[in-house]
N, C-alpha and C positions, 0 to 999 in steps of 0.2 A: 219587223221580224229584229226578231234576238240575234247578238250577236257576240258569240263566245271567244275569249280573248286567250288566244294561245302564246306561249312561250316563244320568242326563239328560237335561244336559247335553252338545254330542256335534256333528263338524262333520266331512264328507266334502271335504276340499283335493289339490290335484292339484299337483306338480314332478316335473320330472325323468322324463315321462311315466307317471309311476303315481299310485295313489290311495293316500291314509292319514289313515286315522282318526285326530282331535286332541279329544281329552281335557282338558280344563285340569290343568296337574300331568304327565301324561304324558310319558315322554319318546319320539321317534323313531326309528330308523336311515333315512336318506335319503340319495338321490345327491347325491352332494357338492356342496355350494357353499362359496366362498368366503369365508372369515372367521376371526376370531381369538373362542376361546372369550368368553362371554360378549358376543358380538355379537346386537346386534335384528335379527330379521325377519320380512318382516309377505309373506304371502304370499295372493295379491286373486285365482288359482283356487277360489274358494270354491264346490263343486259343490252342497252341501246344507248344511245348519241346520238342528237341533234346538234350540231351547231355549225350552221353555214349546210355542211353536208352532212348525211345519214347514215350513222355508221350502228351496223347490228351485228352482237357478239356471233364467236362460234366455241362456246358459249358465250364468253364475257369478251368484254371491249377489254383493250391494254391498258389504258390509264383511268386513274382511279377518280372516286367522286372524294374532295375532301370536306369535311363539316366540325362545327364544334359542338361540344356538349354545350345546352342554356342551362338546363335544369333536370332533375331526378326529381320524380312524381307518380301519380297514379294516377290512375282511369275514375270513370265512375262507376259506383255501388252497382254490382248485378246481382238481382236477389233469385236464390235457385230453391223452389217451394215444392215442396214431394206434399201428396193429400193423399189416400187413401179413402173410400167413404166406409162407413161402418164399422172402419177397425181402429180408430183412436188414432191414426201416424199421420202426423204431422210434421214434417222437417223444414228449415228454414233457413238455409247457408245463405250467408251475405260475403260476395269476392269483389277486389280492386284490384286491378290487372296493373304491378309495376312499367311505368313508361317512360323511355328517356327522349325529351327533347332538342333537337335537335336542330341546329340552324345551320344552311349550304353555303361555304365558303367559296369552292370553284368546282369546276363540271370538266 
């Protein structure tokens, strides 16, 4: 039987229209946020926090998640290829989403 490890202390926060799990020391790639490497961040839109007791926000929990920027990077290249047969229509476009890698400092 396989056991899945769950952290004792974690939080769920949202930024850029997406939700992420925060565990102290974990690095997370999120939607691009302006800033240099090493800059501190705070995420105030914390939906859920478990640190001994479970806190569920209505809509948000009061205390923020603190993090710092590790680096600015880009995601993998995604190809959008459009093709219409017998019409000589072939369109190939590539896209790389800009990302910010952050390290969770405190929950």
